[in-house]
RODO-2510 file (C-alpha; in nm, 4 decimals, decimal comma):
residues 207
     n   res          X          Y          Z
     1     m    21,4622    -4,6046    15,0758
     2     g    21,2961    -4,9001    15,2452
     3     i    21,3694    -5,0495    15,5783
     4     p    21,6681    -5,2853    15,5629
     5     g    21,5544    -5,6465    15,5668
     6     s    21,1890    -5,5689    15,4745
     7     g    21,2119    -5,7753    15,1571
     8     l    21,3431    -6,0740    15,3470
     9     a    21,0634    -6,0371    15,6013
    10     k    20,7977    -6,0318    15,3278
    11     g    20,9464    -6,3418    15,1682
    12     l    20,9495    -6,5278    15,4983
    13     a    20,5897    -6,4226    15,5610
    14     v    20,4838    -6,5774    15,2292
    15     t    20,6734    -6,8939    15,3161
    16     l    20,5062    -6,9186    15,6569
    17     r    20,1596    -6,8714    15,5045
    18     t    20,2100    -7,1446    15,2485
    19     m    20,3580    -7,3835    15,5050
    20     t    20,0337    -7,3846    15,6987
    21     r    19,8152    -7,4633    15,3954
    22     k    19,7224    -7,8160    15,3030
    23     s    19,8734    -7,9221    14,9722
    24     h    19,6511    -8,0508    14,6904
    25     t    19,8463    -8,3018    14,4875
    26     a    19,6830    -8,5000    14,2085
    27     q    19,8219    -8,8512    14,1912
    28     y    19,8857    -8,8504    13,8165
    29     p    19,8493    -9,0764    13,6187
    30     d    19,6073    -9,2532    13,8524
    31     a    19,4044    -8,9321    13,8786
    32     q    19,3605    -8,7458    13,5511
    33     p    19,3629    -8,3645    13,5723
    34     e    19,0481    -8,1661    13,5033
    35     l    19,1439    -7,9554    13,2052
    36     p    18,9694    -7,6323    13,1027
    37     p    18,7336    -7,6601    12,8033
    38     r    18,9651    -7,4582    12,5762
    39     t    19,2840    -7,6466    12,6603
    40     r    19,5402    -7,6449    12,3790
    41     g    19,6748    -7,9975    12,3821
    42     v    19,7222    -8,1243    12,0269
    43     i    19,5613    -8,0566    11,6902
    44     g    19,3076    -8,3021    11,5549
    45     l    19,2385    -8,3432    11,1822
    46     f    18,8910    -8,4002    11,0365
    47     e    19,0168    -8,5340    10,7060
    48     e    18,6824    -8,5301    10,5239
    49     n    18,6677    -8,1505    10,5482
    50     c    19,0203    -8,0909    10,4194
    51     t    19,0321    -7,9578    10,0623
    52     v    19,4144    -7,9290    10,0491
    53     c    19,3919    -7,5520    10,0154
    54     m    19,7332    -7,5265    10,1901
    55     l    19,6188    -7,2197    10,3836
    56     c    19,7146    -7,3670    10,7212
    57     a    20,0649    -7,4578    10,6010
    58     r    20,1215    -7,1135    10,4475
    59     e    20,0053    -6,9253    10,7571
    60     c    20,1973    -7,1393    11,0086
    61     p    20,4764    -6,9192    11,1541
    62     d    20,6896    -7,2265    11,2336
    63     w    20,6351    -7,4099    10,9040
    64     c    20,5647    -7,7290    11,0937
    65     i    20,2738    -7,8530    10,8786
    66     y    20,3581    -8,0852    10,5902
    67     i    20,0953    -8,1528    10,3222
    68     d    20,1194    -8,3632    10,0061
    69     s    19,8417    -8,4167     9,7535
    70     h    19,7636    -8,5135     9,3970
    71     k    19,4912    -8,4243     9,1495
    72     e    19,2184    -8,6589     9,0311
    73     t    18,9654    -8,6128     8,7526
    74     v    18,6018    -8,6254     8,8594
    75     p    18,3468    -8,7339     8,5941
    76     p    18,0648    -8,4887     8,5161
    77     a    17,7666    -8,4976     8,7484
    78     a    17,5210    -8,4768     8,4575
    79     p    17,5398    -8,5948     8,0967
    80     g    17,7035    -8,3354     7,8763
    81     g    17,8833    -8,1707     8,1680
    82     r    18,2520    -8,1047     8,1988
    83     e    18,5005    -8,3103     8,3937
    84     r    18,6427    -8,1475     8,7034
    85     s    18,9703    -8,1971     8,8883
    86     r    19,0001    -8,2074     9,2652
    87     n    19,2857    -8,2326     9,5128
    88     v    19,3224    -8,5577     9,7030
    89     l    19,5093    -8,5547    10,0335
    90     d    19,8100    -8,7870    10,0462
    91     r    19,9869    -8,6645    10,3592
    92     f    19,9027    -8,4310    10,6461
    93     a    20,1606    -8,4188    10,9253
    94     i    20,2412    -8,1780    11,2070
    95     d    20,5797    -8,1563    11,3778
    96     f    20,4918    -8,0867    11,7405
    97     a    20,8597    -8,0370    11,8192
    98     l    20,8337    -7,7117    11,6230
    99     c    20,4708    -7,6204    11,6903
   100     m    20,4266    -7,3309    11,9319
   101     y    20,0515    -7,3937    11,9778
   102     c    19,9485    -7,0519    11,8488
   103     g    19,6334    -7,1923    11,6848
   104     i    19,6671    -6,9868    11,3666
   105     c    19,6188    -7,2959    11,1489
   106     i    19,2882    -7,3708    11,3213
   107     e    19,1661    -7,0133    11,2908
   108     v    19,2470    -6,9746    10,9205
   109     c    19,1074    -7,3121    10,8085
   110     p    18,7998    -7,2162    10,6018
   111     f    18,6453    -7,5643    10,6074
   112     d    18,6701    -7,6605    10,9784
   113     a    18,9195    -7,9410    10,9272
   114     l    19,1429    -7,8634    11,2289
   115     f    19,0407    -7,8581    11,5955
   116     w    19,2038    -7,8281    11,9356
   117     s    19,2115    -8,1478    12,1368
   118     p    19,2826    -8,1524    12,5132
   119     e    19,5002    -8,4633    12,4665
   120     f    19,8430    -8,4048    12,6216
   121     e    19,9921    -8,7507    12,6712
   122     y    20,2023    -8,7735    12,3571
   123     a    20,5590    -8,7435    12,4869
   124     e    20,8277    -8,9322    12,2961
   125     e    21,1816    -9,0377    12,3787
   126     d    21,3053    -8,9298    12,0361
   127     i    21,2274    -8,5792    11,9135
   128     r    21,1905    -8,7118    11,5601
   129     d    20,8885    -8,9131    11,6722
   130     l    20,6965    -8,5923    11,7495
   131     t    20,6057    -8,5548    11,3814
   132     h    20,2620    -8,7150    11,3708
   133     e    20,0904    -8,8191    11,0498
   134     r    19,7247    -8,7848    10,9569
   135     d    19,6237    -9,1219    11,1048
   136     k    19,7328    -9,0080    11,4503
   137     l    19,5799    -8,6634    11,3999
   138     r    19,2529    -8,8317    11,3071
   139     e    19,2597    -9,0391    11,6270
   140     w    19,2954    -8,7183    11,8267
   141     m    18,9945    -8,5752    11,6443
   142     w    18,7656    -8,8022    11,8454
   143     t    18,8952    -8,6494    12,1713
   144     v    18,7834    -8,2998    12,0691
   145     p    18,5097    -8,1839    12,3098
   146     a    18,1711    -8,0835    12,1753
   147     p    18,1258    -7,7122    12,1078
   148     p    17,9378    -7,5109    12,3713
   149     a    17,5663    -7,4683    12,3237
   150     l    17,4515    -7,1569    12,1417
   151     d    17,2661    -6,8810    12,3184
   152     p    16,8943    -6,9490    12,2592
   153     r    16,8434    -6,5758    12,1968
   154     a    17,1166    -6,5600    11,9337
   155     e    17,0472    -6,5416    11,5628
   156     e    17,0460    -6,8635    11,3675
   157     p    17,3799    -6,9338    11,1961
   158     k    17,3721    -6,8439    10,8293
   159     e    17,4870    -7,1938    10,7343
   160     l    17,1823    -7,3500    10,9020
   161     a    16,9510    -7,0917    10,7494
   162     a    17,0896    -7,1578    10,4005
   163     a    17,0649    -7,5354    10,4470
   164     r    16,7054    -7,5086    10,5736
   165     k    16,6116    -7,2812    10,2822
   166     a    16,7596    -7,5274    10,0326
   167     a    16,5787    -7,8191    10,1991
   168     d    16,2455    -7,6324    10,1938
   169     k    16,2947    -7,5450     9,8261
   170     l    16,3697    -7,9073     9,7403
   171     a    16,0683    -8,0298     9,9368
   172     a    15,8430    -7,7779     9,7590
   173     a    15,9722    -7,8878     9,4190
   174     e    15,9123    -8,2550     9,5023
   175     a    15,5615    -8,1767     9,6262
   176     a    15,4851    -7,9858     9,3046
   177     q    15,6079    -8,2777     9,0931
   178     a    15,3963    -8,5214     9,2942
   179     a    15,0888    -8,2992     9,2511
   180     e    15,1448    -8,2749     8,8740
   181     a    15,1863    -8,6519     8,8489
   182     a    14,8667    -8,7105     9,0480
   183     q    14,6753    -8,4596     8,8339
   184     a    14,7985    -8,6229     8,5143
   185     q    14,6969    -8,9651     8,6455
   186     n    14,3472    -8,8404     8,7327
   187     g    14,3152    -8,6822     8,3888
   188     r    14,3962    -9,0066     8,2146
   189     g    14,1488    -9,1948     8,4322
   190     s    13,8615    -8,9551     8,3539
   191     e    13,9049    -8,9890     7,9770
   192     g    13,7672    -9,3420     7,9914
   193     d    13,8271    -9,6371     7,7607
   194     e    13,6853    -9,7298     7,4244
   195     d    13,4954   -10,0543     7,3657
   196     g    13,5284   -10,2745     7,0603
   197     n    13,2838   -10,0550     6,8552
   198     g    13,4857    -9,7376     6,9201
   199     n    13,2460    -9,6011     7,1858
   200     r    13,3895    -9,4583     7,5114
   201     t    13,2805    -9,6267     7,8325
   202     g    13,4290    -9,3733     8,0762
   203     n    13,2518    -9,0976     8,2673
   204     g    13,0738    -8,8525     8,0420
   205     a    13,1354    -9,0596     7,7244
   206     a    12,8609    -9,1212     7,4720
   207     s    12,7261    -9,4753     7,4508
***
């Protein structure tokens, strides 16, 4: 059993220590706070990467993501090919009155269409106004900080390696085509031309 009044004494000691310290008050909104790099403010949408796979909406534990889309027919890329259908995004909205900022939607997105933004000034007087559509989510996308630099000793990401391999293959194919075209042009030039009597006037032709 402790000494009677020891808890009160400890509490008063904490109070006395804090009373002697100088307070650090940021004069918001004149002085903006310095937020950590991984601050979870709002969710930004990079619409071009969204394929309407619905994975974020299905995995959201609060069901606060609303997505609408329709299908469009894409003509074949090459003659004789088949037409393809693709999903076109009509609506992408997030109800931040329900969102608990768990970040599951960002983690499960396979195409990097969702990102954390440090933006936090989005309070509304009406709770119904906290459902933000894709135009607002796209505006927040431009407040997303740049990703941290990679470790120079780390392995190259597989996406970059695959893209570089494809670019090198394409460049090699174009170089081979250019060499074949130049060789064919030189071959035609060395054959020479015929004069009016049917004799060749090119290199190595009989006169």
